[in-house]
C-alpha positions in Angstrom: 75.4 55.8 76.5 75.5 57.6 80.0 73.6 61.4 79.4 76.9 63.6 80.3 75.1 66.6 79.6 75.2 67.7 83.4 79.2 67.2 83.5 79.2 69.6 80.4 76.8 72.2 82.6 79.0 72.1 85.6 82.2 73.0 83.2 81.0 75.4 81.8 80.3 77.0 84.9 83.4 76.2 86.8 84.8 77.9 83.6 83.0 81.1 83.8 83.8 81.4 87.8 87.6 81.0 86.9 87.5 83.4 84.3 85.6 85.9 86.1 88.4 85.3 89.0 90.9 85.6 86.2 89.5 88.9 85.2 89.2 90.1 88.8 92.1 89.3 90.1 93.8 91.0 87.2 92.2 94.7 88.1 92.9 93.9 91.4 96.7 93.4 90.9 97.1 95.7 88.0 96.3 98.9 89.3 94.3 100.9 86.6 93.7 99.2 83.7 91.4 98.5 80.2 89.5 96.0 79.0 91.6 95.8 76.1 94.5 95.2 77.8 92.6 92.9 80.6 92.0 90.9 77.0 95.7 90.8 76.1 96.8 90.0 79.6 94.1 87.2 80.2 94.1 85.8 75.9 90.2 86.0 76.5 88.0 86.9 73.7 87.2 90.5 74.0 83.3 90.1 74.4 84.0 87.9 76.8 86.1 90.1 78.9 83.4 93.2 78.4 80.8 91.0 79.8 82.3 89.9 82.7 83.3 93.9 83.4 80.0 94.4 83.3 79.1 92.1 86.3 81.6 93.6 88.4 80.4 97.5 87.5 76.6 96.3 88.5 77.8 94.5 91.5 80.4 97.6 92.8 83.6 95.4 93.1 85.1 97.4 90.3 84.9 101.0 89.1 85.8 102.8 86.3 88.2 106.0 86.6 88.1 107.6 83.4 90.0 107.8 80.5 93.3 107.1 79.4 95.7 108.0 76.3 95.8 106.4 73.1 98.3 106.6 70.3 94.8 107.0 68.0 91.6 105.6 67.6 89.1 105.6 71.1 90.2 106.4 74.2 90.1 102.8 76.6 88.3 103.7 79.6 90.0 102.6 82.4 88.9 100.4 85.5 90.1 99.9 89.2 89.7 97.2 91.9 87.4 99.1 94.8 88.6 97.6 97.6 86.0 98.8 100.1 83.4 97.0 98.0 83.5 94.3 100.1 85.4 93.5 103.6 87.2 90.6 105.0 87.3 89.5 109.1 90.3 87.6 110.6 89.5 86.7 113.8 92.4 84.4 116.0 91.0 82.9 119.3 94.1 81.9 121.7 94.4 80.5 124.4 95.0 84.0 126.4 93.7 86.6 124.4 91.8 87.0 121.0 92.0 88.9 117.8 90.3 90.6 115.5 90.9 91.9 112.4 88.8 94.0 109.0 90.9 94.0 106.4 89.7 95.6 102.7 89.3 93.6 99.6 93.1 93.3 98.7 93.5 91.7 102.6 94.8 95.6 104.0 94.1 95.8 107.4 91.7 98.9 108.1 91.3 97.8 112.0 91.7 95.8 115.0 90.4 95.0 118.3 92.1 92.7 120.9 90.7 90.8 124.5 91.4 88.5 127.0 90.3 85.4 126.0 87.1 85.0 128.3 87.2 81.8 130.3 83.6 80.6 130.3 81.4 78.4 128.1 81.9 78.7 124.3 79.1 80.6 124.1 80.9 83.3 125.7 83.5 83.3 123.8 82.2 82.7 120.1 79.7 86.1 121.5 82.6 88.5 122.6 84.2 87.7 118.8 80.9 88.5 117.5 80.4 91.6 119.5 84.0 92.3 118.3 83.2 92.0 115.1 80.3 94.3 114.9 81.8 97.1 116.8 84.9 97.6 114.4 82.6 97.6 112.0 80.4 100.2 113.8 83.5 102.3 113.8 84.8 101.8 110.4 81.5 103.4 109.4 80.5 100.3 107.2 77.5 97.3 108.0 77.9 93.9 108.5 76.5 93.4 104.7 79.7 94.9 103.5 81.4 91.5 104.9 82.1 88.8 102.4 83.5 86.4 104.7 85.6 85.6 108.1 87.8 83.8 108.9 88.6 81.9 112.0 91.4 80.3 113.7 91.4 78.2 116.8 94.5 76.6 118.8 92.8 73.0 118.2 91.6 70.2 116.0 89.2 72.2 113.4 87.1 70.2 110.9 87.4 72.5 107.9 84.2 70.9 106.4 82.2 71.7 108.9 83.4 74.8 110.9 83.8 72.6 114.3 86.1 72.7 116.1 86.5 69.1 118.0 88.9 69.3 120.2 91.1 72.7 121.9 92.0 71.1 125.0 94.0 74.7 125.6 90.4 76.2 125.6 89.0 73.6 126.9 86.5 72.8 124.2 85.3 69.7 122.3 83.1 69.8 119.5 82.4 73.5 119.4 80.4 74.6 116.7 82.6 77.9 115.5 81.3 78.5 111.8 77.4 77.6 112.1 76.6 80.1 115.2 78.7 83.4 113.9 77.7 82.5 111.1 74.4 83.3 112.1 75.2 86.4 114.2 77.3 88.2 111.4 75.0 87.4 108.5 78.0 86.4 106.6 80.3 82.6 105.3 82.5 81.7 108.1 85.6 79.2 107.7 87.4 77.5 110.2 90.9 76.3 110.3 94.1 75.5 113.0 96.4 77.7 114.1 99.0 75.7 111.9 97.6 75.3 109.1 96.8 79.6 108.9 100.0 80.5 110.4 101.2 77.7 106.8 99.4 79.6 104.7 100.3 83.2 105.7 103.8 82.8 105.8 103.2 80.9 102.4 101.6 84.0 100.9 102.7 87.3 102.6 106.2 85.6 104.9 109.2 83.7 104.4 107.8 80.9 102.4 106.7 83.2 99.5 105.9 80.9 96.4 107.7 77.9 98.2 104.5 75.1 97.0 105.9 72.5 99.4 106.2 74.2 103.0 105.6 72.6 106.2 104.9 75.1 109.3 105.9 73.9 113.5 103.4 75.8 115.2 105.0 75.8 118.9 103.2 78.3 121.3 100.7 77.2 124.3 100.6 74.3 122.4 101.8 72.6 119.4 100.5 71.6 115.5 101.5 72.1 112.4 100.2 73.1 108.8 101.6 71.8 105.9 101.2 72.9 101.9 102.0 70.2 99.2 101.3 71.5 95.8 100.8 74.5 96.6 97.8 74.0 98.9 96.5 73.5 102.4 96.5 69.3 103.9 93.8 68.8 105.9 92.8 65.2 105.7 90.1 63.3 105.3 88.2 64.6 109.1 90.0 68.3 108.2 92.7 67.5 111.0 95.7 66.9 109.6 99.0 68.8 111.2 97.8 67.8 115.1 101.7 67.1 115.5 101.3 68.1 118.8 99.0 64.8 119.9 101.9 62.1 118.4 102.9 60.0 120.8 106.7 59.9 122.4 107.6 56.6 124.0 109.1 57.4 127.8 106.9 60.2 128.2 105.0 60.1 131.5 103.4 63.5 131.7 99.5 63.7 131.0 98.7 66.4 127.9 96.0 68.4 128.0 94.0 66.4 126.0 93.7 63.6 128.6 96.3 61.7 126.6 99.6 60.2 128.1 103.3 61.2 126.2 102.0 63.6 123.7 104.9 65.5 122.4 103.1 68.7 123.4 103.9 67.8 127.0 107.4 68.5 126.7 107.6 70.8 123.2 105.1 73.9 123.9 105.3 76.9 125.8 104.1 75.6 128.7 106.6 72.5 128.4 109.2 75.5 128.6 107.9 76.7 131.7 107.6 73.6 133.5 110.8 71.9 132.3 112.4 75.2 134.7 109.6 74.4 137.7 111.3 70.7 137.6 114.5 72.5 137.7 113.3 74.9 140.6 112.0 71.4 142.5 115.3 70.1 142.2 116.9 72.4 143.6 118.9 74.3 140.8 119.4 77.9 141.2 118.2 80.1 139.0 117.2 83.9 138.6 113.2 82.6 138.2 113.5 80.9 141.6 110.8 81.9 144.2 109.0 82.9 141.1 105.5 81.4 139.8 104.2 83.3 137.5 106.8 83.2 134.4 106.1 82.2 131.0 108.1 80.9 128.0 109.1 84.7 126.6 110.6 85.1 130.4 112.7 81.6 129.9 113.8 83.0 126.6 114.7 85.6 128.6 116.4 84.2 131.2 118.6 81.7 128.7 119.8 85.4 126.7 121.3 86.3 130.2 123.1 83.5 130.6 120.3 81.4 133.1 121.9 77.8 132.9 118.5 76.2 133.9 116.6 78.3 131.5 119.2 77.5 128.8 118.7 73.8 129.0 115.2 74.0 129.0 115.6 75.6 125.5 117.7 73.6 124.3 115.3 70.9 125.8 112.4 72.2 123.5 114.7 72.5 120.5 115.6 69.4 120.6 111.9 67.4 120.9 111.0 70.5 118.0 113.9 68.7 116.0 112.3 65.6 116.3 109.3 66.8 115.1 110.8 68.7 112.2 112.2 65.3 111.5 109.3 63.6 111.0 107.3 66.3 108.7 110.7 66.3 106.6 110.3 62.7 106.5 106.5 62.5 105.5 105.7 65.1 103.3 109.5 66.0 102.4 109.0 70.2 102.3 111.3 72.5 101.0 111.4 74.7 103.9 110.3 73.9 107.7 109.4 77.3 109.5 108.9 77.5 112.9 106.0 79.8 114.2 103.6 80.7 117.0 104.9 82.4 120.1 108.6 80.5 120.5 110.0 81.0 117.7 110.7 84.5 119.1 113.6 82.4 120.6 115.3 82.9 117.8 118.9 81.2 116.8 119.6 79.7 120.1 115.9 77.2 119.8 116.2 77.3 115.6 119.8 76.0 115.6 119.5 72.9 118.1 116.0 72.4 115.7 117.9 72.0 112.8 121.0 70.2 114.7 118.3 67.5 115.7 115.9 67.1 112.8 118.7 66.7 110.4 120.6 64.2 112.4 117.6 61.9 112.0 116.5 62.4 108.4 118.5 60.4 105.7 120.6 62.7 103.1 118.3 62.4 100.1 115.2 64.0 102.7 117.4 66.8 103.9 119.1 67.6 100.6 118.2 71.4 100.5 115.9 71.7 103.2 115.6 75.2 104.8 114.4 75.4 108.3 114.1 78.7 109.8 111.8 81.1 112.0 108.4 82.7 111.0 109.1 86.1 109.0 105.4 87.5 110.2 105.9 86.8 113.7 102.8 87.5 116.3 101.0 88.7 114.0 101.0 85.0 111.8 97.9 83.9 113.4 95.6 87.0 112.5 96.9 87.6 108.8 96.2 83.8 108.2 93.1 84.7 109.6 92.4 87.3 107.1 94.0 85.5 103.7 91.5 82.4 105.3 88.8 84.9 105.0 90.0 86.4 101.6 90.9 82.9 99.9 86.6 81.9 100.4 86.1 85.9 99.1 85.3 86.2 95.3 87.9 89.3 95.1 90.8 87.0 95.8 92.4 84.3 92.9 94.9 82.5 94.5 93.3 79.3 95.9 95.1 77.7 98.6 93.0 76.3 101.3 90.3 75.2 99.0 90.0 71.4 98.7 
């Protein structure tokens, strides 16, 4: 008979970690609690709770803050979570700007820094990120040793398991090691995800999809990607690159994508596509308030559409049509309860969402479409950065709710 003792050991270790996380999360969420109240809430034995509490006190993750009241008998010693015991860092490396945030162990942001994303080599960008983090922690009066985890979000294909960005066309990156170099510079573990996955988790934990176990987010910005949460967990896929819907081929499209291939959905359903549609209309002789300008972006196209500009309105409608196709693919493939439109283009609001809803539901069988809500991101421009912070928290011992881990 096979020796099963290693499995029993693994099970015991896992249970101990779960119990520790339960106790820590209860203290974190409960404000002030006692050992006895923890035992009642978790159904753990009092000696188990006391042993875990002693460990957490020794590691400065919690603190004793005084004595509580009692109807009789020995008064309880009250415990409180030490939010500054460990810090987490979120970094969003965007096509145009890079933002980092330092947060305490509850996720409350302490400070942030923002700079234009360097246009040089990836090493230069990663060095800039590390420098921003060091400067921010120094200004906060804390050292790098207090950082328990760093979450990094990039606009491209990422391998969650290796921390490598396998392809980010809008950054000009291919097979760039992100996690390893940053971890070496900062002395903390670094976890890497794409923008769609991180944004989906942010909306699921703190935004419009809070508490929804089956959710999909279409991240429409400079490019297009998706994040899918199924059964309360992020769908990574075998290679960690699940959700790159922007690089699905659409028959009949002829424009070359930034990835090098022809016909990608991203060429007609992204901020760049929105701007390109207006430029084509101007080249064809159409009149628009944007004519004569070469430097406008998607936000200005949306503003022109709000002012009734026919070319801009048509461009927004075309964008909505293709995003509607993307939403229908996600609905048919994964059957989410909610599809969130995130990224910079979500700010267009109802003029875009109305078309997305109509087209998506036209291309879904009635059983698949039944009850699906399609809505805009609630977290807006902060969704990627909040996703990065939450990504770090997911891998920090001070956080119990696990969404990212496989």
